[in-house]
C-alpha positions in Angstrom: 0.0 0.0 0.0 1.5 3.3 -1.1 1.0 6.4 1.1 0.3 9.4 -1.1 0.5 11.9 1.7 -3.1 12.9 1.5 -3.9 10.8 4.6 -1.1 12.5 6.5 -2.5 15.9 5.6 -6.0 14.8 6.7 -4.7 13.5 10.1 -2.8 16.7 10.7 -5.9 18.8 9.9 -8.1 16.8 12.2 -5.4 17.0 14.9 -5.4 20.7 14.5 -9.2 20.9 14.8 -9.0 18.7 17.9 -6.4 20.9 19.5 -8.5 24.0 18.7 -11.6 22.4 20.2 -9.5 21.5 23.3 -8.4 25.1 23.7 -12.0 26.3 23.1 -13.3 23.8 25.8 -10.8 25.1 28.3 -11.5 28.8 27.4 -15.2 28.3 28.0 -14.5 28.5 31.7 -13.2 32.0 31.3 -16.6 33.2 30.0 -18.1 33.1 33.6 -21.5 31.8 32.3 -24.2 30.2 34.3 -24.0 26.5 35.0 -26.4 25.3 32.3 -25.0 27.2 29.3 -21.5 26.3 30.4 -22.4 22.6 30.5 -24.1 22.8 27.1 -21.0 24.4 25.5 -18.6 22.0 27.1 -20.7 18.9 26.1 -21.1 20.3 22.6 -17.4 20.7 22.1 -16.9 17.2 23.6 -19.4 15.7 21.1 -17.8 17.4 18.2 -14.4 16.1 19.3 -15.7 12.6 19.7 -17.3 12.7 16.3 -14.0 13.7 14.7 -12.1 11.0 16.5 -14.7 8.3 15.7 -15.0 9.3 12.0 -11.4 9.8 11.2 -9.2 7.9 13.6 -11.4 4.9 14.1 -11.9 4.5 10.4 -15.7 4.5 10.5 -16.2 6.6 7.4 -17.3 3.7 5.3 -19.5 1.9 7.9 -23.1 1.3 7.1 -26.0 3.0 8.8 -26.4 0.1 11.2 -23.3 1.1 13.2 -24.7 4.6 13.6 -28.0 3.1 14.7 -26.3 0.9 17.3 -24.6 4.0 18.7 -27.7 6.2 18.4 -30.2 4.0 20.2 -28.5 4.4 23.7 -28.3 8.1 23.2 -32.0 8.2 22.5 -32.8 6.1 25.5 -30.7 8.4 27.8 -32.5 11.5 26.3 -35.8 9.8 26.9 -35.0 9.0 30.5 -33.8 12.5 31.1 -37.0 14.0 29.6 -39.1 11.8 31.8 -37.3 13.2 34.9 -37.8 16.8 34.0 -41.3 17.1 35.7 -39.8 15.7 39.0 -36.9 18.2 38.8 -38.9 21.2 37.7 -41.9 20.8 40.0 -39.9 19.6 43.1 -41.2 21.3 46.2 
């Protein structure tokens, strides 16, 4: 297998994005936001970084839809359980 250099350029670009997102995640703490927006920003950056790693470094670009369904179903279950707990949290007395 001959390496043309395109893969190296892609990996360096993705590494740069991951480094930039790491710095953005750390700098979010300097914004002095409320807890909820802070957590949303941090988790958004974490999800983007995870997607970059999964897609580029774990070589899942060519996987079928089934692999994404397997990963998505637990996320949907967690969101569903969290939504079911909202009335208990919001209307707690």
